[in-house]
C-alpha positions in Angstrom: -4.9 5.7 12.2 -7.5 3.5 11.8 -7.0 0.5 10.0 -9.1 2.0 6.9 -7.0 4.8 6.3 -4.0 3.3 7.3 -5.0 0.5 4.4 -6.0 2.9 2.1 -2.6 4.6 3.0 -0.9 1.4 1.9 -2.7 1.1 -1.6 -1.8 4.5 -2.5 1.9 4.3 -1.9 2.1 0.8 -3.2 -0.1 2.1 -6.5 2.1 5.6 -6.9 5.3 3.9 -8.7 2.5 2.4 -11.6 0.8 5.7 -11.6 0.0 6.6 -16.0 0.9 2.8 -16.4 -2.6 2.1 -18.5 -3.6 -2.0 -18.6 -3.3 -2.4 -15.1 -6.6 -2.6 -13.7 -6.5 -6.5 -13.1 -3.7 -5.7 -11.1 -4.7 -3.1 -9.1 -7.9 -4.9 -8.5 -5.9 -7.6 -7.1 -3.6 -5.4 -5.2 -6.5 -3.7 -3.3 -8.6 -7.0 -2.2 -5.0 -8.4 -0.9 -4.4 -4.7 1.3 -8.0 -5.3 2.2 -8.1 -8.2 3.6 -5.3 -7.6 5.3 -5.0 -7.5 9.3 -4.9 -4.4 10.8 -1.5 -4.8 12.8 0.5 -6.8 9.6 -0.7 -3.4 7.7 0.6 -1.2 10.3 4.1 -3.0 10.2 4.2 -3.0 6.5 3.5 1.1 6.8 6.5 1.1 9.3 8.8 -1.1 7.0 8.3 1.7 4.1 8.9 4.8 5.7 12.0 3.1 7.1 13.2 2.0 3.8 12.3 5.9 2.4 14.4 7.3 5.1 17.2 5.4 4.4 16.9 6.4 0.8 17.9 10.0 1.3 
């Protein structure tokens, strides 16, 4: 997974619980900027952490 793909995937995972809520445009924009400015390694580490959390919930 490339760095850009990983960042897009992380952003999608973080936004999933918020879908359907109106009025979050500023938050979405801020979150996208924060994710895109992260180093690729940090993004991959956060994705791995989210995967582990998801596996422990089932």
